[in-house]
MARVO-762590 format. One line per field, with one value per residue: x, y, z of N, C-alpha, C in turn; residue number from 1. Coordinates in Angstrom, 2 decimals. Layout:
BEGIN
n.px = (X  ...) .
n.py = (Y  ...) .
n.pz = (Z  ...) .
ca.px = (X  ...) .
ca.py = (Y  ...) .
ca.pz = (Z  ...) .
c.px = (X  ...) .
c.py = (Y  ...) .
c.pz = (Z  ...) .
k = (NUM  ...) .
END
This chain:
BEGIN
n.px = (0.82  1.95  3.96  2.43  1.09  3.26  4.18  2.00  2.06  4.46  3.97  1.96  3.29  5.16  3.61  2.54  4.85  5.62  3.45  3.79  6.34  5.77  3.93  5.55  7.43  5.74  4.90  7.33  8.03  5.97  6.46  8.97  8.28  6.62  8.48  10.33  8.70  8.08  10.65  11.23  9.24  10.03  12.60  11.87  10.32  12.29  13.97  12.25  11.90  14.53  14.93  13.02  13.95  16.39  15.54  14.19  16.35  18.00  16.24  15.97  18.62  18.86  16.93  18.13  20.48  19.34  18.04  20.25  21.52  19.53  19.50  22.13  22.10  20.10  21.33  23.51  22.11  20.87  23.13  24.20  22.02  22.02  24.56  24.15  22.10  23.48  25.47  23.86  22.67  24.93  25.70  23.41  23.58  25.99  25.26  23.11  24.54  26.25  24.29  23.16  25.40  25.76  23.29  23.53  25.76  24.69  22.62  24.15  25.52  23.33  22.34  24.53  24.55  22.05  22.49  24.52  23.09  21.05  22.68  23.78  21.39  20.60  22.76  22.38  19.86  20.50  22.39  20.77  18.97  20.73  21.64  19.23  18.57  20.79  20.35  17.96  18.87  20.70  18.94  17.41  19.50  20.30  17.99  17.92  20.29  19.58  17.53  18.98  20.72  18.95  18.04  20.48  20.90  18.82  19.30  20.95  19.11  17.03  18.40  19.02  16.47  15.61  17.42  16.61  14.21  14.60  13.93  11.23  8.01  7.81  5.75  5.37  7.60  7.95  6.00  6.27  8.13  9.06  9.68  11.23  10.83  11.50  8.89  7.43  6.85  3.64  2.21  0.70  0.00  0.21  0.35  2.01  4.41  6.80  8.12  10.96  12.09  12.86  14.65  17.00  16.68  18.12  21.12  20.91  22.60  23.37  23.89  24.63  27.38  27.19  24.51  21.53  19.98  16.78  15.54  13.54  14.05  14.34  15.41  17.91  20.26  23.47  24.82  27.11  30.02  32.33  33.25  31.60  29.17  26.35  23.13  20.13  16.98  14.10  11.37  8.81  6.86  5.01  5.94  5.91  6.26  8.80  10.35  10.02  11.27  14.01  14.54  14.22  16.13  18.59  20.25  21.47  20.25  18.62  15.68  13.13  12.63  10.24  10.15  8.58  7.01  8.57  10.52  13.18  15.94  18.63  21.96  23.50  25.97  25.71  26.69  25.46  22.60  19.19  16.68  13.35  10.60  7.28  6.50  4.64  3.06  4.73  7.84  10.46  13.90  16.56  19.96  22.55  25.94  28.49  31.25  33.67  32.41  33.28) .
n.py = (-1.18  1.16  1.37  1.49  3.83  5.58  5.31  6.27  8.86  9.76  9.51  11.34  13.62  13.69  14.03  16.43  17.91  17.59  18.80  21.30  21.91  21.87  23.89  25.88  25.88  26.49  28.95  30.36  30.04  31.46  33.90  34.33  34.39  36.58  38.48  38.26  39.02  41.57  42.57  42.32  43.98  46.32  46.64  46.69  49.01  50.78  50.47  51.32  53.95  54.79  54.40  56.14  58.55  58.54  58.63  61.08  62.71  62.28  63.16  65.82  66.59  66.15  67.98  70.31  70.25  70.24  72.71  74.36  73.79  74.71  77.41  78.08  77.54  79.31  81.70  81.60  81.63  84.13  85.76  85.15  86.00  88.68  89.43  88.93  90.78  93.17  92.99  93.03  95.51  97.16  96.63  97.59  100.28  100.97  100.51  102.32  104.66  104.63  104.76  107.25  108.90  108.37  109.30  111.95  112.71  112.35  114.23  116.54  116.50  116.71  119.18  120.76  120.38  121.46  124.10  124.82  124.48  126.39  128.65  128.65  128.96  131.46  132.97  132.62  133.81  136.41  137.04  136.95  138.96  141.14  141.13  141.60  144.13  145.49  145.20  146.62  149.16  149.57  149.61  151.88  153.73  153.53  154.40  157.01  157.95  157.72  159.63  161.93  161.92  162.30  164.88  166.24  165.95  167.49  169.99  171.85  172.42  173.63  175.91  177.17  177.75  179.49  181.58  182.41  183.54  185.80  188.43  188.55  188.85  188.30  186.61  184.96  183.47  180.73  179.62  178.36  176.46  173.11  169.92  167.27  164.43  160.94  158.73  155.80  153.18  151.88  148.68  147.09  144.64  141.96  139.29  138.68  139.56  138.29  137.86  138.38  141.53  142.97  145.08  146.24  148.28  151.52  152.15  150.05  147.22  143.82  142.19  142.59  142.39  139.59  139.25  138.72  140.95  141.64  141.81  143.66  145.45  148.69  152.16  151.90  152.45  152.85  153.06  152.56  151.52  150.37  147.97  147.66  147.07  148.62  148.77  150.04  149.30  149.33  147.19  146.30  144.49  142.37  142.14  139.44  138.04  138.93  137.88  135.13  135.09  135.57  133.40  131.33  131.96  131.53  129.19  130.05  131.53  131.58  130.55  133.02  135.86  137.59  140.98  143.31  145.24  144.38  142.03  139.88  138.52  136.34  135.34  132.08  132.28  134.58  136.88  138.36  140.40  140.87  143.26  143.41  145.25  146.64  149.07  151.48  150.61  148.50  146.94  147.63  146.95  146.45  145.96  144.56  144.02  142.59  141.87  141.08  138.72  135.42) .
n.pz = (0.00  0.82  -1.07  -3.32  -2.81  -2.69  -5.22  -6.61  -5.66  -6.66  -9.31  -9.53  -8.74  -10.70  -12.92  -12.25  -12.23  -14.83  -16.01  -14.92  -15.89  -18.56  -18.70  -17.81  -19.87  -21.99  -21.13  -21.04  -23.64  -24.80  -23.66  -24.75  -27.45  -27.44  -26.61  -28.71  -30.77  -29.91  -29.95  -32.68  -33.72  -32.52  -33.64  -36.26  -36.25  -35.45  -37.65  -39.65  -38.81  -38.98  -41.75  -42.72  -41.67  -43.00  -45.60  -45.54  -44.90  -47.15  -49.07  -48.26  -48.58  -51.33  -52.19  -51.26  -52.79  -55.34  -55.20  -54.85  -57.27  -59.03  -58.27  -58.96  -61.72  -62.42  -61.67  -63.41  -65.83  -65.57  -65.48  -68.01  -69.60  -68.90  -69.81  -72.53  -73.02  -72.40  -74.36  -76.69  -76.27  -76.37  -79.02  -80.31  -79.49  -80.72  -83.39  -83.57  -83.11  -85.34  -87.32  -86.68  -87.12  -89.84  -90.86  -90.04  -91.52  -94.09  -93.98  -93.63  -96.06  -97.83  -96.97  -97.63  -100.41  -100.98  -100.14  -101.94  -104.32  -103.96  -103.82  -106.38  -107.84  -106.88  -107.79  -110.53  -110.84  -109.96  -111.88  -114.18  -113.50  -113.39  -116.05  -117.33  -116.30  -117.27  -120.01  -120.25  -119.48  -121.53  -123.66  -123.04  -123.08  -125.79  -127.03  -126.07  -127.19  -129.86  -130.01  -129.38  -131.54  -133.66  -133.03  -133.23  -135.97  -136.96  -135.99  -137.59  -139.62  -138.21  -137.24  -139.66  -140.58  -138.59  -139.02  -141.56  -141.09  -139.54  -140.11  -140.12  -138.45  -134.93  -134.27  -136.42  -136.79  -136.28  -137.79  -140.30  -139.89  -140.00  -138.69  -140.09  -139.16  -139.32  -140.12  -138.81  -140.96  -141.89  -141.61  -144.23  -145.11  -143.33  -143.82  -145.97  -144.97  -144.42  -146.74  -148.80  -149.93  -153.12  -153.26  -151.02  -148.11  -148.09  -146.36  -144.60  -143.59  -144.68  -142.53  -139.05  -137.25  -137.57  -137.06  -138.59  -140.90  -141.88  -145.27  -145.59  -143.59  -142.14  -141.67  -140.36  -137.85  -136.77  -133.70  -132.26  -133.56  -132.70  -130.16  -127.02  -129.52  -131.14  -132.69  -134.21  -135.68  -137.87  -138.51  -140.67  -139.47  -137.17  -133.66  -132.82  -135.22  -135.94  -133.85  -134.36  -136.86  -136.26  -134.57  -136.37  -138.26  -137.12  -135.00  -132.79  -130.89  -127.73  -125.84  -126.04  -123.82  -121.92  -121.10  -119.45  -121.83  -123.83  -125.77  -125.15  -126.78  -126.48  -127.28  -127.17  -125.92  -124.52  -125.65  -127.60  -127.81  -128.47  -128.49  -128.77  -129.67  -129.87  -132.33  -133.35  -136.32  -136.72  -135.84  -133.54  -133.43  -131.31  -131.44  -129.66  -129.19  -127.43  -127.75  -130.39  -132.75  -133.17) .
ca.px = (0.00  2.86  4.61  1.41  0.83  4.46  4.19  0.96  2.53  5.53  3.35  1.22  4.29  5.77  2.61  2.46  6.09  5.56  2.48  4.42  7.42  5.14  3.35  6.68  7.98  4.79  4.94  8.61  7.97  5.06  7.19  10.01  7.64  6.19  9.69  10.86  7.77  8.28  11.97  11.12  8.47  10.88  13.64  11.23  9.97  13.53  14.43  11.36  12.24  15.84  14.73  12.27  14.89  17.37  14.89  13.96  17.66  18.41  15.34  16.36  19.89  18.58  16.24  19.13  21.34  18.53  17.83  21.53  21.72  18.60  19.97  23.35  21.69  19.37  22.32  24.25  21.22  20.71  24.39  24.25  21.01  22.50  25.66  23.56  21.41  24.49  26.08  22.88  22.53  26.13  25.60  22.38  24.10  26.97  24.49  22.39  25.54  26.66  23.15  23.07  26.50  25.46  22.20  24.06  26.60  23.80  21.94  25.12  25.76  22.14  22.29  25.57  24.09  20.94  23.09  25.19  22.05  20.43  23.64  23.83  20.14  20.64  23.72  21.74  18.81  21.16  22.98  19.69  18.45  21.72  21.61  17.97  18.71  21.76  19.70  17.02  19.65  21.24  17.84  17.12  20.63  20.26  16.88  18.34  21.29  18.85  16.84  20.01  21.23  17.94  18.09  21.71  20.71  17.83  19.72  21.29  17.89  16.34  19.15  18.84  15.10  15.57  18.15  15.85  13.04  14.95  13.33  9.77  7.46  8.06  4.64  5.38  8.93  7.89  4.82  6.61  9.19  8.60  10.76  10.95  11.26  11.04  7.74  7.47  5.89  2.54  2.10  -0.59  -0.33  1.09  0.44  3.20  5.49  8.04  8.72  12.07  11.86  13.92  15.62  17.23  16.60  19.41  21.68  20.77  23.48  22.77  24.00  25.38  28.12  26.61  23.07  20.87  19.06  15.82  15.58  12.58  14.43  14.47  15.84  19.02  21.18  24.54  25.21  28.48  30.64  33.30  32.60  30.32  28.52  24.89  22.41  18.69  16.32  12.65  10.91  7.35  6.18  4.65  7.04  5.90  6.86  10.23  10.95  10.06  12.26  15.35  14.68  14.34  17.31  19.81  20.04  22.34  19.45  17.89  14.25  12.91  12.17  9.42  10.50  7.56  6.38  9.61  10.98  14.64  16.57  20.05  22.71  23.86  27.16  25.37  27.46  24.57  21.27  18.21  15.52  12.30  9.45  6.30  6.73  3.61  2.52  5.77  8.65  11.81  14.87  17.84  20.98  23.68  26.98  29.51  32.62  33.65  31.89  34.24) .
ca.py = (0.00  2.31  1.46  1.98  5.25  6.34  5.32  7.21  10.25  10.09  9.73  12.60  14.70  13.73  14.64  17.87  18.54  17.65  19.86  22.59  22.16  22.18  25.24  26.82  25.97  27.23  30.36  30.91  30.14  32.57  35.14  34.53  34.81  37.98  39.30  38.29  39.84  42.97  42.98  42.50  45.21  47.47  46.77  47.13  50.42  51.55  50.47  52.22  55.33  55.09  54.52  57.39  59.65  58.52  59.15  62.52  63.36  62.24  64.05  67.19  66.85  66.29  69.26  71.37  70.20  70.71  74.14  75.02  73.68  75.64  78.78  78.27  77.62  80.57  82.77  81.54  82.10  85.58  86.38  85.02  86.90  90.04  89.66  89.01  92.07  94.22  92.90  93.53  96.95  97.79  96.55  98.54  101.64  101.19  100.63  103.60  105.72  104.62  105.26  108.69  109.55  108.28  110.23  113.30  112.97  112.51  115.51  117.59  116.50  117.26  120.61  121.40  120.40  122.44  125.43  125.08  124.66  127.70  129.67  128.69  129.55  132.90  133.59  132.66  134.85  137.71  137.29  137.28  140.30  142.12  141.20  142.25  145.55  146.03  145.29  147.74  150.39  149.73  150.03  153.29  154.53  153.57  155.28  158.39  158.31  157.91  160.92  162.98  161.92  162.95  166.32  166.80  166.04  168.53  171.30  172.82  172.83  174.59  177.17  177.83  178.28  180.66  182.67  182.89  184.29  186.82  189.71  188.47  189.15  187.20  185.66  184.05  182.84  179.26  179.14  177.52  175.49  171.74  168.96  166.07  163.19  159.76  158.05  154.34  152.75  151.06  147.41  146.98  143.24  141.17  137.91  138.55  140.36  137.54  137.75  139.30  142.51  142.90  146.14  146.45  149.68  152.20  152.33  148.82  146.14  142.48  141.70  143.45  141.47  138.27  139.24  138.93  142.08  141.30  142.66  144.75  146.28  150.11  153.13  151.32  153.44  152.25  154.02  152.26  150.52  149.65  147.13  147.01  147.68  148.65  149.26  150.00  149.28  149.16  146.12  146.43  143.24  142.33  141.62  137.97  137.57  139.22  136.87  133.87  135.23  135.40  132.02  130.46  132.30  131.08  128.37  130.61  132.24  130.73  130.85  134.45  136.22  138.81  142.00  144.34  145.17  144.03  140.64  139.82  137.32  136.33  134.24  131.06  132.71  135.87  137.96  139.15  140.59  141.56  143.77  143.53  145.94  147.17  150.47  151.86  149.46  147.51  146.51  148.18  145.94  146.96  144.91  144.88  143.00  142.97  141.69  140.52  137.37  134.60) .
ca.pz = (0.00  0.85  -2.37  -4.28  -2.50  -3.11  -6.69  -7.08  -5.33  -7.61  -10.63  -9.45  -8.74  -12.03  -13.83  -11.91  -12.70  -16.29  -16.34  -14.55  -16.86  -19.85  -18.57  -17.76  -21.22  -22.84  -20.69  -21.49  -25.10  -25.11  -23.31  -25.77  -28.71  -27.25  -26.59  -30.08  -31.57  -29.53  -30.47  -34.13  -33.97  -32.14  -34.65  -37.49  -36.06  -35.52  -39.04  -40.41  -38.43  -39.58  -43.20  -42.96  -41.44  -44.08  -46.82  -45.36  -45.00  -48.54  -49.81  -47.92  -49.26  -52.77  -52.40  -51.11  -53.98  -56.48  -55.02  -55.16  -58.73  -59.67  -58.04  -59.76  -63.11  -62.57  -61.64  -64.67  -66.89  -65.42  -65.92  -69.47  -70.18  -68.67  -70.75  -73.87  -73.11  -72.48  -75.69  -77.65  -76.05  -76.91  -80.49  -80.74  -79.31  -81.79  -84.65  -83.54  -83.27  -86.75  -88.11  -86.44  -87.83  -91.28  -91.14  -89.90  -92.70  -95.24  -93.84  -93.91  -97.51  -98.47  -96.68  -98.44  -101.80  -101.07  -100.08  -103.22  -105.35  -103.73  -104.18  -107.85  -108.31  -106.59  -108.72  -111.86  -110.80  -109.90  -113.20  -115.11  -113.16  -113.83  -117.51  -117.72  -116.00  -118.21  -121.31  -120.21  -119.49  -122.89  -124.53  -122.75  -123.58  -127.25  -127.42  -125.81  -128.23  -131.12  -129.93  -129.48  -132.92  -134.51  -132.72  -133.83  -137.43  -137.29  -135.48  -138.67  -140.33  -137.35  -137.22  -140.96  -140.63  -137.72  -139.69  -142.72  -140.64  -138.55  -140.46  -140.03  -137.13  -133.98  -134.21  -137.57  -136.95  -136.26  -138.50  -141.45  -139.57  -139.77  -138.44  -140.88  -138.47  -140.07  -139.56  -138.94  -141.99  -141.44  -142.30  -144.92  -145.33  -142.47  -144.30  -146.82  -144.40  -144.37  -148.08  -149.02  -151.00  -154.13  -153.03  -149.60  -147.72  -148.06  -145.03  -143.80  -144.07  -144.68  -141.16  -138.13  -136.37  -137.81  -136.79  -139.89  -141.05  -142.93  -146.46  -145.44  -142.46  -142.50  -140.67  -139.60  -137.30  -135.96  -132.68  -131.85  -134.44  -131.86  -129.14  -127.37  -130.69  -131.06  -133.85  -134.08  -136.98  -137.89  -139.42  -140.78  -139.10  -135.75  -132.83  -132.81  -136.48  -135.90  -132.96  -135.10  -137.94  -135.73  -134.09  -137.54  -139.06  -136.44  -133.80  -131.76  -129.89  -126.79  -125.72  -125.76  -122.49  -121.90  -120.11  -119.59  -123.15  -124.79  -125.81  -125.23  -127.33  -126.18  -127.87  -126.19  -125.18  -123.88  -126.27  -128.46  -127.25  -129.30  -127.77  -129.79  -129.08  -130.83  -132.69  -134.32  -137.06  -136.96  -134.71  -133.40  -132.98  -130.82  -131.47  -128.77  -129.30  -126.44  -128.27  -131.74  -132.88  -133.91) .
c.px = (0.87  3.55  3.66  1.18  2.00  4.53  3.19  1.39  3.57  4.95  2.62  2.19  4.91  4.83  2.56  3.71  6.08  4.63  3.11  5.50  6.85  4.57  4.48  7.26  7.06  4.82  6.20  8.58  7.09  5.77  8.26  9.41  7.20  7.41  10.27  10.00  7.97  9.62  11.89  10.35  9.30  11.96  13.05  10.87  11.21  14.06  13.57  11.68  13.55  15.71  14.02  13.18  15.93  16.79  14.66  15.27  18.12  17.56  15.70  17.66  19.69  17.89  17.22  20.02  20.60  18.32  19.10  21.81  20.82  19.07  21.22  23.00  20.99  20.33  23.11  23.40  21.02  21.96  24.50  23.27  21.45  23.61  25.14  22.87  22.39  25.17  25.15  22.72  23.73  26.11  24.58  22.85  25.11  26.26  23.77  23.35  25.99  25.55  23.03  24.17  26.27  24.39  22.69  24.91  25.75  23.09  22.89  25.41  24.58  22.05  23.32  25.14  22.97  21.50  23.76  24.17  21.39  21.36  23.73  22.58  20.12  21.60  23.12  20.70  19.44  21.77  21.91  19.11  19.41  21.72  20.36  18.06  19.68  21.14  18.73  17.75  20.24  20.17  17.53  18.23  20.60  19.13  17.23  19.34  20.60  18.15  17.82  20.52  20.26  17.94  19.32  21.57  19.80  18.27  20.12  20.06  17.13  17.05  18.99  17.47  14.98  16.27  17.35  14.68  13.35  14.30  11.82  9.32  7.66  6.95  4.68  6.69  8.81  6.71  5.17  7.68  8.55  9.81  10.38  11.51  10.71  9.88  7.87  6.44  4.86  2.48  0.72  -1.00  0.64  1.26  1.69  4.40  6.81  8.75  9.82  11.73  13.05  15.00  15.75  17.21  17.98  19.85  21.55  21.66  22.73  22.85  24.81  26.03  27.46  25.17  22.37  19.93  18.07  15.87  14.62  12.86  14.70  15.03  16.94  19.96  22.19  25.01  26.64  29.03  31.67  32.55  32.69  29.58  27.02  24.31  20.92  18.09  14.83  12.29  9.39  6.62  5.86  5.84  7.10  6.54  8.36  10.96  11.08  11.10  13.66  15.57  14.88  15.63  18.60  19.44  20.91  21.56  18.69  16.44  14.05  12.35  11.42  9.89  9.58  6.91  7.38  9.91  12.48  15.08  18.06  20.71  23.13  25.08  26.96  26.14  26.56  23.18  20.41  17.04  14.46  11.07  8.56  6.58  5.72  3.00  3.56  6.52  10.00  12.70  16.15  18.81  22.17  24.68  28.14  30.92  32.55  33.18  32.84  33.53) .
c.py = (1.25  2.50  1.99  3.45  6.10  6.44  6.30  8.64  10.69  10.38  11.05  13.75  14.86  14.38  16.14  18.60  18.68  18.78  21.22  22.93  22.53  23.59  26.29  27.01  26.77  28.72  31.04  31.12  31.31  33.89  35.44  34.99  36.27  38.90  39.44  39.17  41.32  43.49  43.24  43.79  46.45  47.72  47.31  48.60  51.29  51.64  51.42  53.69  55.74  55.30  55.83  58.60  59.74  59.08  60.64  63.30  63.43  63.19  65.51  67.56  67.04  67.61  70.42  71.44  70.73  72.21  74.91  74.98  74.66  77.08  79.07  78.44  78.95  81.75  82.81  82.06  83.62  86.32  86.35  85.97  88.35  90.39  89.80  90.36  93.22  94.22  93.46  95.04  97.70  97.80  97.54  99.99  101.96  101.39  101.96  104.76  105.82  105.17  106.77  109.43  109.53  109.28  111.67  113.67  113.19  113.86  116.67  117.69  117.12  118.77  121.36  121.50  121.41  123.86  125.79  125.32  126.02  128.82  129.80  129.34  131.06  133.62  133.70  133.76  136.23  138.07  137.69  138.66  141.38  142.28  141.91  143.76  146.21  146.21  146.47  149.08  150.66  150.17  151.51  154.18  154.65  154.46  156.75  158.86  158.56  159.27  162.08  163.08  162.61  164.46  166.97  166.95  167.21  169.93  172.27  173.31  173.87  175.93  177.92  178.45  179.53  181.85  183.27  183.77  185.37  188.16  189.69  188.76  187.97  186.17  184.64  183.32  181.33  178.71  178.13  176.48  174.13  170.84  167.67  164.83  161.99  159.09  156.54  153.90  151.81  149.78  147.32  145.54  142.39  139.75  137.71  139.26  139.62  137.45  138.79  140.26  142.50  143.93  146.36  147.93  150.29  152.41  151.11  147.72  144.79  141.84  142.68  142.54  140.09  138.14  139.61  140.13  141.72  142.28  143.83  145.60  147.71  150.91  152.57  152.44  152.73  153.31  153.80  151.16  149.70  148.91  147.77  147.79  147.62  149.25  149.12  150.01  149.06  148.08  146.19  145.11  143.29  141.79  140.10  137.41  137.81  138.21  135.54  133.91  134.95  134.00  131.05  130.71  131.80  130.24  128.85  131.31  131.25  131.19  132.32  134.67  137.55  139.73  143.19  144.20  144.83  142.53  140.64  138.47  137.40  135.14  133.27  131.45  134.05  137.04  138.91  139.20  141.36  141.98  144.12  144.14  146.50  148.66  150.85  150.63  148.40  147.19  147.21  147.09  146.65  145.80  145.37  143.72  143.41  142.92  141.05  139.06  136.57  133.74) .
c.pz = (0.00  -0.50  -3.42  -4.06  -2.94  -4.61  -7.23  -6.83  -6.36  -8.98  -10.63  -9.51  -10.12  -13.03  -13.58  -12.42  -14.24  -16.74  -16.07  -15.55  -18.20  -19.83  -18.59  -19.18  -22.13  -22.47  -21.22  -23.01  -25.49  -24.83  -24.35  -27.10  -28.62  -27.33  -27.99  -30.96  -31.24  -30.07  -31.96  -34.46  -33.64  -33.21  -35.96  -37.41  -36.15  -36.95  -39.91  -40.11  -39.08  -41.09  -43.55  -42.78  -42.55  -45.36  -46.72  -45.49  -46.45  -49.38  -49.55  -48.62  -50.75  -53.08  -52.30  -52.34  -55.20  -56.41  -55.37  -56.66  -59.47  -59.52  -58.88  -61.23  -63.38  -62.60  -62.94  -65.83  -66.82  -65.87  -67.44  -70.15  -70.05  -69.64  -72.18  -74.07  -73.24  -73.85  -76.77  -77.53  -76.62  -78.43  -81.02  -80.61  -80.41  -83.13  -84.72  -83.75  -84.72  -87.64  -87.96  -87.19  -89.33  -91.68  -91.08  -91.10  -93.94  -95.20  -94.13  -95.40  -98.24  -98.25  -97.51  -99.90  -101.99  -101.06  -101.39  -104.33  -105.22  -104.15  -105.69  -108.41  -108.08  -107.53  -110.12  -111.92  -110.80  -111.24  -114.21  -114.83  -113.63  -115.34  -118.00  -117.50  -116.97  -119.58  -121.35  -120.24  -120.88  -123.87  -124.34  -123.30  -125.09  -127.75  -127.21  -126.86  -129.55  -131.13  -130.08  -130.90  -133.86  -134.29  -133.33  -135.34  -137.80  -136.84  -136.59  -139.41  -139.53  -137.32  -138.53  -141.08  -139.77  -138.36  -140.83  -142.30  -139.62  -138.83  -140.35  -138.62  -136.20  -133.97  -135.32  -137.76  -137.10  -137.04  -139.58  -141.16  -139.30  -139.58  -139.14  -140.19  -139.22  -139.35  -139.78  -139.95  -141.41  -142.27  -142.94  -145.11  -144.52  -142.98  -145.12  -146.26  -144.39  -145.71  -148.24  -150.16  -151.94  -153.88  -151.53  -149.29  -147.63  -146.61  -144.13  -144.36  -144.07  -143.29  -140.34  -137.10  -136.35  -137.34  -138.08  -139.84  -142.16  -144.10  -146.35  -144.20  -142.92  -141.33  -139.76  -139.14  -136.41  -134.98  -132.20  -132.73  -133.67  -130.75  -127.76  -128.45  -130.55  -132.32  -133.61  -135.48  -136.80  -138.90  -139.46  -140.59  -137.62  -134.95  -132.81  -134.07  -136.49  -135.01  -133.69  -136.22  -137.40  -135.16  -135.24  -138.32  -138.43  -135.22  -132.64  -130.66  -129.01  -126.71  -125.34  -124.36  -122.56  -120.77  -120.33  -120.97  -124.24  -124.72  -125.99  -125.76  -127.05  -126.88  -126.77  -125.36  -124.50  -124.47  -127.06  -127.84  -128.24  -128.42  -128.82  -129.12  -130.18  -131.06  -133.77  -134.97  -137.33  -135.68  -134.73  -132.83  -132.57  -130.77  -130.65  -128.82  -128.41  -127.01  -129.65  -131.74  -133.73  -134.95) .
k = (1  2  3  4  5  6  7  8  9  10  11  12  13  14  15  16  17  18  19  20  21  22  23  24  25  26  27  28  29  30  31  32  33  34  35  36  37  38  39  40  41  42  43  44  45  46  47  48  49  50  51  52  53  54  55  56  57  58  59  60  61  62  63  64  65  66  67  68  69  70  71  72  73  74  75  76  77  78  79  80  81  82  83  84  85  86  87  88  89  90  91  92  93  94  95  96  97  98  99  100  101  102  103  104  105  106  107  108  109  110  111  112  113  114  115  116  117  118  119  120  121  122  123  124  125  126  127  128  129  130  131  132  133  134  135  136  137  138  139  140  141  142  143  144  145  146  147  148  149  150  151  152  153  154  155  156  157  158  159  160  161  162  163  164  165  166  167  168  169  170  171  172  173  174  175  176  177  178  179  180  181  182  183  184  185  186  187  188  189  190  191  192  193  194  195  196  197  198  199  200  201  202  203  204  205  206  207  208  209  210  211  212  213  214  215  216  217  218  219  220  221  222  223  224  225  226  227  228  229  230  231  232  233  234  235  236  237  238  239  240  241  242  243  244  245  246  247  248  249  250  251  252  253  254  255  256  257  258  259  260  261  262  263  264  265  266  267  268  269  270  271  272  273  274  275  276  277  278  279  280  281  282  283  284  285  286  287  288  289  290  291  292  293  294) .
END
């Protein structure tokens, strides 16, 4: 009975120990699993934190690098753009300066040409005015000389008439005195005025210093045979017909110019001047020649 009881006690103890050992092992194993799980979770959390921190650090570093790269690139681009703008501005300033200088030079050349042109025009106008005034003065002078010449020719006649009538009454001294001044012939037929007459008027040459004298020219008076030479004559035609006659007779005359009621014809070398004016039923022609005609 004691052996059975001891055996049963031992078996019970053994079972209890086995149960206790099993429980202890299960508890330890559970604790170890929990610990391992906690360790793994802790490690994993730490690794995740470390990875996250690493990623954040790398990302921050990359962002910093990218930012620095962007700023460097931006600075380089700004410098390049600034240099390009300065270069372009300098080129534009140089181009503008060259354009301004070119324009200024062109304007100065144009102004110089305009001044020279104006000066030439003024000289031409002054020359024409002087020649016109000179021609008018020569006309007036020739007319005055003609009047004086006529008076000189008639003076002996007047003196002779006065001497013949010295014994008569004072009231009748001038009754019979007449001055035979030449009258300008009247044109009866202008249509045939251009036809040459068979007999040239006495005292009229065929030409005066190579200026043609029409066959129907009359009352020719040479006031100065030496140079400057001058002669006056009467032609029984209209002034327009006389102008056309001289333009057709020689190509040495330029386009006629109207001066008041007279027409002036000048030779191309300005050596010969014709003053054509209406005189009664015909035309008076004043011929002025400055120097010998070659």
